[in-house]
C-alpha positions in Angstrom: 142.4 106.3 40.2 145.6 107.4 42.3 145.0 108.6 45.7 147.3 109.0 48.6 148.4 105.9 50.3 150.6 105.2 53.1 151.8 101.5 53.5 153.7 99.7 56.1 154.9 96.0 56.2 153.4 94.1 59.3 155.0 91.0 60.9 153.1 88.0 60.4 152.1 86.0 63.6 152.9 82.7 62.1 156.7 82.0 61.5 155.9 79.2 59.1 153.9 81.7 56.9 156.5 84.4 57.1 159.4 81.7 55.9 156.9 80.6 53.0 156.8 84.1 51.5 153.5 85.3 53.2 153.4 89.2 54.1 151.0 91.6 55.6 150.7 95.2 54.4 148.8 98.0 56.2 147.1 100.6 54.1 145.5 103.5 54.7 143.4 103.4 51.4 142.2 99.8 52.0 138.6 99.4 53.2 138.6 95.8 53.9 141.1 92.9 54.2 141.9 91.4 51.0 144.5 88.7 50.2 146.2 88.1 46.8 148.3 85.1 45.5 150.8 86.0 43.0 152.0 83.7 40.3 155.3 83.2 42.2 153.3 81.7 45.0 153.9 84.8 47.2 150.9 85.9 49.2 150.3 89.3 50.3 147.4 90.3 52.7 146.3 93.8 53.0 144.8 95.3 55.8 142.9 98.8 56.6 145.0 101.0 58.8 144.9 100.1 62.5 143.2 96.8 62.2 143.9 94.6 64.9 146.1 91.5 64.8 143.5 89.1 65.9 141.1 90.4 62.8 143.9 89.4 60.6 144.6 86.0 62.4 140.8 85.2 61.8 140.9 86.3 58.3 143.7 84.2 57.5 142.3 81.2 59.1 139.0 81.4 57.1 140.8 81.9 53.8 143.8 79.5 54.4 142.4 76.7 52.2 141.7 79.2 49.4 145.2 80.5 49.8 146.9 77.1 49.9 144.8 75.9 46.8 145.9 79.0 44.8 149.6 78.8 45.9 149.5 75.1 44.5 148.2 76.3 41.3 150.9 78.7 41.0 153.5 76.1 41.6 151.9 73.9 39.0 152.1 76.7 36.4 155.4 78.1 37.3 158.1 77.8 34.6 161.5 76.5 35.3 164.2 79.0 37.1 165.5 81.4 34.9 169.3 82.4 34.7 170.4 85.7 36.3 171.6 87.9 35.0 169.6 86.9 32.0 171.5 86.2 28.6 168.9 88.7 27.0 165.8 90.8 27.5 162.6 90.4 25.2 160.4 93.3 25.3 157.1 92.3 22.9 155.7 95.7 23.5 158.1 97.0 21.1 159.4 94.1 19.4 163.0 94.4 20.9 165.4 92.1 22.1 168.2 93.1 24.0 171.4 91.0 24.6 173.2 91.5 27.7 177.1 91.6 28.0 178.6 91.2 31.3 181.5 93.5 31.6 182.0 93.0 35.5 184.1 95.1 37.9 183.6 96.1 41.6 181.9 99.5 41.3 178.2 100.1 41.5 176.4 98.2 39.0 175.5 100.3 35.7 174.3 99.7 32.2 175.7 101.0 28.8 174.4 100.5 25.3 177.4 100.1 23.0 175.6 99.1 20.2 172.0 98.4 19.0 170.3 95.8 21.0 173.2 95.5 23.3 173.2 96.1 27.0 176.8 96.1 28.7 176.5 95.4 32.4 179.5 96.7 34.1 180.0 96.6 38.1 178.2 95.1 40.8 180.9 93.3 42.6 179.1 90.2 42.7 176.1 91.6 44.3 173.0 90.3 42.8 170.9 93.0 44.3 173.0 95.5 42.8 172.7 94.2 39.4 168.8 93.9 39.7 168.4 97.7 40.6 170.4 98.4 37.5 168.4 96.4 35.2 165.2 97.9 37.0 166.4 101.4 36.3 167.1 100.7 32.8 163.7 99.2 32.3 161.9 102.3 33.6 163.9 104.3 31.2 163.2 102.3 28.4 159.5 102.1 29.3 159.1 105.8 29.4 160.8 106.3 26.2 158.5 103.5 24.6 155.3 104.4 26.2 155.1 108.0 26.4 154.9 108.4 22.4 152.6 105.1 22.4 150.2 107.0 24.7 150.4 110.4 23.3 149.7 109.0 19.7 146.8 106.9 21.1 145.2 109.9 22.8 145.6 112.0 19.7 143.9 109.3 17.5 141.0 108.6 19.6 140.5 112.2 21.0 141.4 111.8 24.8 143.4 114.4 26.7 145.6 113.8 29.7 147.8 115.9 31.7 151.1 114.0 32.1 152.3 110.1 32.3 154.3 108.6 34.8 156.2 105.3 34.9 155.8 103.0 37.9 157.0 99.5 38.9 154.2 97.8 40.7 153.2 94.4 41.6 149.4 94.6 41.6 148.4 97.4 38.9 149.1 97.8 35.4 148.2 101.4 35.3 145.8 104.2 36.8 144.5 107.6 36.1 144.3 110.5 38.7 141.5 113.1 38.7 143.9 115.5 37.7 144.5 113.6 34.5 147.9 111.9 35.5 148.1 108.5 33.8 150.5 106.0 35.4 151.7 103.1 33.5 153.7 100.0 34.9 157.0 99.4 33.3 156.2 95.6 33.1 153.7 96.5 30.2 157.0 96.2 27.9 156.5 92.4 28.5 153.1 92.5 27.0 151.7 92.0 23.3 151.1 95.7 21.6 147.5 94.9 21.5 147.4 94.3 25.4 149.5 97.6 26.0 146.9 99.4 23.6 143.9 98.1 25.6 145.5 99.3 28.9 146.2 102.8 27.4 142.8 103.0 26.1 141.3 101.9 29.7 143.2 104.5 31.5 142.4 107.0 29.0 138.8 106.4 29.4 139.0 107.3 33.1 139.9 110.8 32.0 136.1 110.9 31.4 134.7 108.2 33.6 136.4 107.8 36.7 134.8 104.6 37.8 134.0 101.2 36.1 130.5 102.3 35.5 128.4 100.9 32.4 129.2 104.2 30.6 133.1 103.8 31.2 132.9 100.2 29.6 130.8 101.3 26.7 133.6 104.1 26.3 136.3 101.5 26.3 134.2 99.0 24.0 133.8 101.9 21.5 137.6 101.9 20.8 138.3 98.4 21.9 135.7 96.1 21.1 137.6 93.1 22.2 138.7 94.4 25.5 137.2 91.6 27.4 139.8 88.9 26.1 142.7 91.6 26.3 141.7 92.2 29.9 141.8 88.6 30.7 145.4 88.3 28.9 146.6 91.4 31.0 145.5 89.8 34.3 147.4 86.8 33.4 150.3 89.1 32.2 152.3 88.8 35.5 153.5 85.5 34.3 155.4 87.0 31.6 157.2 89.4 33.7 160.7 88.1 34.4 161.8 87.3 38.1 164.4 89.8 38.3 161.9 92.6 37.9 160.3 92.0 41.6 162.8 89.1 43.0 164.2 89.9 46.4 162.2 93.1 46.6 159.6 93.9 49.1 158.3 97.0 47.4 
């Protein structure tokens, strides 16, 4: 469920942690201190609003061994570095392959589609961040075009109703549903299998009837997606299938 949330990045008290990709984020929605180790090895600590620095330090010290163990596991599982810009983009959710043509140029990076399955990437002036932003804008638009009709069809088929759909680019959430019936989907779903995408849509549509993860909610999900457990595990691991450029050098 979506709720109003204000977040801010806070400085770390250890310079070593900061240089190794650790960050602390303050959230008005958080009720307790939590930590997440991403598949890239990046560490994010989420703290409730106005938590004291000393409390965060104690939390980090208590969980440092677990954090380092998870970071080491992430390093072992990480694949080799991928080139950027990528020569092509694979979108399993809609069985699409897009080949990238680098047109160059000094202006602001932009993307054109001169032919089916071809992305012409012009401009950027040698700025990797400008090119990443252009690719992210394209990914968000593509996700809207692909996922909107899939969600509408899934809702019609199964008898659910929702108000509208939004596309987001989030590091930690695949989707959400507000009390007003707004379903938000992560553009990174395009990098997942169709069966996984359909499960996530059923999951969020079920929230239009059960705004929780109660037994009734899971019974509703299981009614339309009997193998939801295995698909949920696959989705949890789905961040590994998201290319580095989607979030690289981006603190959002």
